PAVO-468446 format. One record per residue (C-alpha): z, x negated, y negated; residue in one letter; residue number from 1. Coordinates in Angstrom, 3 decimals. Each point is the difference from the previous one (the first is absolute). Last residue first. Layout:
PAVO-468446
SITE        zz        xx        yy  res    n
SITE         Z         X         Y    a  NUM
...
This chain:
PAVO-468446
SITE        zz        xx        yy  res    n
SITE   -30.522    33.610   -27.262    a  130
SITE    -1.391     3.533     0.016    p  129
SITE     2.671     2.684     0.411    e  128
SITE     0.176     1.843     3.314    g  127
SITE     3.792     0.136     0.139    n  126
SITE     0.124    -2.358     2.988    y  125
SITE    -2.369    -2.447    -1.690    w  124
SITE     2.115    -0.089    -3.144    q  123
SITE     3.171    -0.525     2.046    w  122
SITE    -1.714    -2.751     2.016    c  121
SITE    -1.048    -1.789    -3.213    i  120
SITE     3.545     0.296    -1.379    f  119
SITE     1.499    -1.296     3.253    g  118
SITE    -2.370    -2.968    -0.045    i  117
SITE     1.028    -0.762    -3.590    y  116
SITE     3.677     0.322     0.842    t  115
SITE    -0.474    -2.249     3.034    l  114
SITE    -1.677    -2.671    -2.122    a  113
SITE     2.650     0.200    -2.732    i  112
SITE     2.802    -0.208     2.567    l  111
SITE    -1.676    -2.922     1.758    w  110
SITE    -0.331    -1.949    -3.261    i  109
SITE     3.575     0.886    -0.895    l  108
SITE     1.239    -1.280     3.360    l  107
SITE    -1.784    -3.317    -0.562    i  106
SITE     1.585    -0.359    -3.452    f  105
SITE     3.452     0.936     1.280    i  104
SITE    -0.245    -2.618     2.748    v  103
SITE    -1.153    -2.636    -2.492    i  102
SITE     2.823     0.846    -2.409    q  101
SITE     2.574    -0.254     2.758    t  100
SITE    -1.250    -3.471     0.996    r   99
SITE    -0.241    -1.243    -3.604    y   98
SITE     3.455    -1.551    -0.261    p   97
SITE    -0.535    -2.376     2.938    t   96
SITE     3.418    -1.162     1.171    q   95
SITE     0.169    -3.789     0.380    m   94
SITE    -0.472    -1.553     3.425    t   93
SITE    -3.514     1.409    -0.069    l   92
SITE    -0.910    -2.027    -3.106    k   91
SITE     0.988    -3.380     1.454    d   90
SITE    -1.730     0.677     3.306    s   89
SITE    -3.129     1.157    -1.846    a   88
SITE    -0.030    -3.175    -2.143    q   87
SITE     0.286    -2.137     3.105    q   86
SITE    -2.726     1.943     1.756    q   85
SITE    -2.266    -0.251    -3.060    c   84
SITE     0.514    -3.771    -0.215    a   83
SITE    -0.761    -0.389     3.705    q   82
SITE    -3.144     2.130    -0.342    w   81
SITE    -1.268    -1.992    -3.005    v   80
SITE     0.589    -3.314     1.773    e   79
SITE    -1.800     1.255     3.099    k   78
SITE    -3.131     1.291    -1.768    p   77
SITE    -0.451     3.747     0.692    i   76
SITE    -2.695     1.078     2.466    m   75
SITE     2.180    -0.610     3.079    r   74
SITE     2.719     2.201    -1.528    i   73
SITE    -2.648     2.736    -0.341    v   72
SITE    -0.606     0.191     3.725    l   71
SITE     3.686    -0.129     0.937    a   70
SITE     0.746     2.837    -2.449    i   69
SITE    -2.807     2.103     1.426    g   68
SITE     1.170    -0.666     3.556    l   67
SITE     3.601     0.825    -0.931    p   66
SITE    -1.114     3.238    -1.713    l   65
SITE    -2.461     1.207     2.626    i   64
SITE     2.204    -0.453     3.057    l   63
SITE     3.502     1.420    -0.499    l   62
SITE    -0.891     2.390    -2.806    d   61
SITE    -3.115     1.212     1.810    d   60
SITE     1.950     0.458     3.224    l   59
SITE     2.710     2.072    -1.642    y   58
SITE    -1.710     3.303     0.758    g   57
SITE    -0.995    -1.062     3.514    i   56
SITE     3.586     0.215     1.229    l   55
SITE     0.332     3.769    -0.548    p   54
SITE    -2.418     1.486    -2.580    i   53
SITE     2.197     0.772    -3.036    f   52
SITE    -0.957    -3.324    -1.574    d   51
SITE    -3.550     1.113    -0.810    p   50
SITE    -2.676    -2.528     1.097    i   49
SITE    -1.945    -1.462    -2.912    l   48
SITE     3.122     0.363    -2.115    d   47
SITE     0.632     1.889    -3.265    i   46
SITE     3.228    -0.758    -1.877    p   45
SITE    -1.812    -2.751    -1.860    s   44
SITE     2.061    -3.015    -0.988    l   43
SITE    -0.908    -2.052     3.070    i   42
SITE    -3.648     1.061    -0.134    y   41
SITE    -0.235    -0.891    -3.687    a   40
SITE     1.613    -3.379     0.729    v   39
SITE    -2.488    -0.706     2.781    i   38
SITE    -3.063     1.066    -2.025    i   37
SITE     1.090    -1.987    -3.048    a   36
SITE     0.638    -3.067     2.164    i   35
SITE    -3.520     0.291     1.467    i   34
SITE    -1.459     0.035    -3.527    f   33
SITE     2.174    -2.933    -1.068    k   32
SITE    -1.234    -1.958     3.035    a   31
SITE    -3.584     0.737    -1.070    f   30
SITE     0.786    -1.263    -3.520    p   29
SITE     1.316    -3.382     1.211    p   28
SITE     3.663    -0.797    -0.823    v   27
SITE     0.502    -2.731    -2.635    r   26
SITE     0.302     2.586    -2.820    p   25
SITE     3.298     1.338     1.432    d   24
SITE     0.548     3.746    -0.496    r   23
SITE    -1.075     0.871     3.520    a   22
SITE     2.363    -2.676     1.280    a   21
SITE     2.984     1.788    -1.538    l   20
SITE    -0.933     3.274     1.705    y   19
SITE    -0.549    -1.883     3.243    l   18
SITE     3.453    -1.554    -0.376    a   17
SITE     1.412     3.524    -0.301    y   16
SITE    -1.611     0.928     3.308    t   15
SITE     1.089    -3.295     1.522    d   14
SITE     3.617     0.689    -0.934    r   13
SITE    -0.122     3.498     1.513    k   12
SITE    -1.666    -1.336     3.146    l   11
SITE     2.629    -2.737     0.188    s   10
SITE     2.740     2.638    -0.192    a    9
SITE    -1.678     2.078     2.713    a    8
SITE    -0.289    -3.066     2.250    w    7
SITE     3.660    -0.853    -0.580    d    6
SITE     0.981     3.563     0.867    k    5
SITE    -2.078    -0.153     3.203    l    4
SITE     1.570    -3.322     0.957    r    3
SITE     3.450     1.452    -0.601    k    2
SITE    -0.769     2.866     2.378    m    1
């Protein structure tokens, strides 16, 4: 169990290190593009395979993310990656003040989208043109 917790902690650190690497000018543009896709997938509440499907639902999180992270780490220069990991370790030991704000922001985006979809469905149900 401890090994699993350590792996999860390293995944969290590497995710933040990827964010830092994406902001570094020494990282190639294609690597930055892959980083953006990985971070967007991590932050998105939508998965390729829904989590409510038993066993298979977590497969994408357990396979796609580590493979994507491993791929992009190979694209980043070693000295840049080591510096980003060190900076991520230092930042994660401190409390991140923006975590709550990020969660609220993502929830607001989903709330606005669902409200809009609900409004369109309500109009359609009542026979009004959209």
